[in-house]
Steps between C-alpha positions, in 0.01 A plus 500: 500500500601720793236676708742773604313834497546700181582869481252719315695713250301812594550485876726371773218287639537124482228306321387172656454261203238300690267790580569688173241394242440565132190426296593245234294402195720210394849351514621265229802390299513554124729638233556873516330629186625858487791742544868418542423190708289339224522123479625431854299267726366750752302507823223760464350675802190692389380759750135600509368846415567772245394867482513499118249363251690458173270415212707196397580370849552123507496461879166648602445198722770646728312824568313360799489199732815307560622357829687681777817297554781553752822622344679198640258266316563677170876483544479133599294418190751672273781316675332167419415592140835373374590789268744791523289771334208667678255753355283715727202620298133591527266673470728775612736361766611846617143569616558276804720645777653159573673473164827649633582228754389239245750625242774535762438150631517347153823684420653408836424134423708524182226495235516693172199724557301702249209735567223572249340838570263733317718810530221686679648457848824617659789255448758696701495259797533181292803295602780582252572128463163457325467523121211740438278442196288815482216568259469832321130509420404588143177690420337177381510370857272778623746573784777705337436791734610279792861474381726627777793684342676536835566125479717525189820626670463214747548237231848348488706267285317168483155660524255512209234746385221321317261649244198277431347619174151444359548641149676744273386805698659357815816423306530858370442631852766268642751603235450864597524413871840338449638833381318708760596289802874490432546173684827377645643277222565227757124462554368254244183601314251231403222525240230234528171452309170464684420129479222432250476864392821605325660249264855435631646502149358848435672639808823323408488649150441852636794474739732380224377762252561781751829351628381560855745422784247277678463130567198331343329244719194281500343330801658156475267345755196597292647344187550179696189484717260771384333742738484264799536632855791347684712442186 
């Protein structure tokens, strides 16, 4: 992996990948369990920290701690992971300033890169080569007021907007939101049940009954390995 300085997408300054550090909770290889990349062996880079506190969060262990690693070490690890797909996740990865050179470095190295983000932070500077998977928080999460509508026009073909739903009330809200938001039809909409709280079959039945133009998904990794960190 080259140690050529990377260019930050928000400035003309060069970023030294040795001195640039990000706080990392974990890095591991597993199957991607969600979104359009589901099923692919994927290298996950989980950044530490998140300003949100969703009621059903399954990565609370990433809120604090972690290890400050040089950007070059992260890129080298991904290069040795032996897979083409990379997912940068959290926590909330956009909460760390160093996420931009990380995404650029992964894309420059030829990886198929996806970014999982809460939707509460500005995505305008995200490298256009990255597939953005952005949450749209339902009331059941306790964080619906954090949804950033200015992000919606930034989504492009190949990006996904994900609704994680805890029950029928969330479903009805999401159905109304689909009409209100008037999304670009090239942005795929995902409906997913909260693991262990909303029966997947119930959500599937509601989607079919309403003929909604959304993609149903479950968290494949949880069906395979349960609620284990690092899987």
